[in-house]
C-alpha positions in Angstrom: -17.9 20.9 -9.1 -21.0 20.1 -11.1 -23.6 18.0 -9.3 -23.3 15.1 -11.7 -19.6 14.8 -10.9 -20.0 15.4 -7.2 -22.5 12.6 -7.0 -19.8 10.1 -8.1 -17.7 11.0 -5.0 -20.6 11.6 -2.5 -22.4 8.3 -3.4 -25.7 8.3 -1.5 -24.6 10.8 1.1 -25.4 14.5 1.5 -22.5 16.8 1.4 -20.2 18.9 -0.9 -17.4 18.1 -3.2 -14.6 20.2 -4.7 -12.0 19.5 -7.4 -8.6 21.1 -7.0 -6.0 21.1 -9.9 -2.3 21.6 -9.1 1.0 20.8 -10.7 0.8 17.4 -8.9 -2.5 16.4 -10.4 -6.2 16.7 -9.7 -7.6 16.1 -6.2 -11.2 15.9 -5.0 -12.1 16.9 -1.5 -15.5 15.9 0.0 -17.2 17.0 3.2 -20.2 14.9 4.1 -23.0 16.2 6.3 -22.2 13.5 8.8 -18.7 15.1 9.4 -16.5 12.8 7.3 -14.0 14.6 5.1 -12.1 12.8 2.3 -9.3 13.5 -0.1 -9.4 11.4 -3.4 -5.9 11.1 -4.9 -5.6 10.0 -8.6 -1.8 10.1 -9.0 1.1 9.2 -6.8 2.9 6.4 -5.0 0.4 4.8 -2.5 3.2 3.6 -0.2 4.7 7.0 0.1 1.3 8.7 0.6 0.6 6.3 3.5 4.0 6.9 5.0 3.3 10.6 4.9 -0.1 10.1 6.5 1.5 8.0 9.3 4.0 10.8 10.0 1.0 13.0 11.0 0.0 10.5 13.8 0.5 11.8 17.3 3.7 10.9 19.2 3.4 9.2 22.6 4.6 12.4 24.2 1.2 14.0 23.5 -0.7 11.5 25.7 -2.5 10.3 22.6 -2.3 6.7 21.3 -3.5 5.1 18.1 -4.5 1.7 17.0 -3.9 0.5 13.5 -6.4 -1.9 11.9 -5.8 -3.3 8.4 -8.5 -4.8 6.1 -8.0 -6.3 2.7 -10.7 -6.9 0.1 -9.7 -7.9 -3.4 -7.5 -5.0 -4.8 -8.3 -2.6 -1.9 -6.5 -2.2 1.4 -8.0 -0.1 4.1 -6.1 1.0 7.2 -7.9 2.6 10.1 -5.9 4.7 12.5 -8.0 5.2 15.6 -6.6 8.0 17.8 -7.5 7.8 21.5 -6.8 9.5 24.8 -7.2 7.5 28.1 -8.9 4.7 26.2 -11.5 7.0 24.6 -11.5 7.2 20.8 -11.3 10.8 19.6 -10.9 10.5 15.8 -10.2 8.1 13.0 -8.1 8.5 9.9 -8.9 6.0 7.2 -6.5 5.2 4.3 -7.7 3.2 1.4 -5.4 2.3 -1.5 -5.8 0.1 -4.6 -3.3 -2.4 -5.9 -5.0 -2.5 -9.3 -2.7 -1.5 -12.2 -3.7 1.8 -13.7 -6.5 2.4 -11.2 -8.4 5.7 -11.6 -7.8 6.4 -7.9 -4.5 5.7 -6.1 -5.8 6.4 -2.6 -8.5 8.0 -0.5 -7.7 9.6 2.9 -10.7 10.2 5.2 -11.1 11.7 8.6 -13.9 11.4 11.1 -14.2 12.8 14.6 -15.6 10.1 16.9 
């Protein structure tokens, strides 16, 4: 991806960005130098995407637990899924979606090891 496009997704962070085109649409994947990886989704049903993300969360039988935190700001809703073992946070999945009609991005899924 050209640097001028990558800068839009990386903001002021150092890292890399790639665009992937498929029959489902275009996706951008970023990997920041601080370890955060994100998937930018421009087409789809945000509710279904979030349900699919939640299906990846670990079942109790694994010994892992997760805490769900929801934040709303204008047209954006961000949900953090903090995955822990024995009370120690291991990783966080972050799902942000827009309720704005015809938004250029439907959702962003990010992952960070804690």
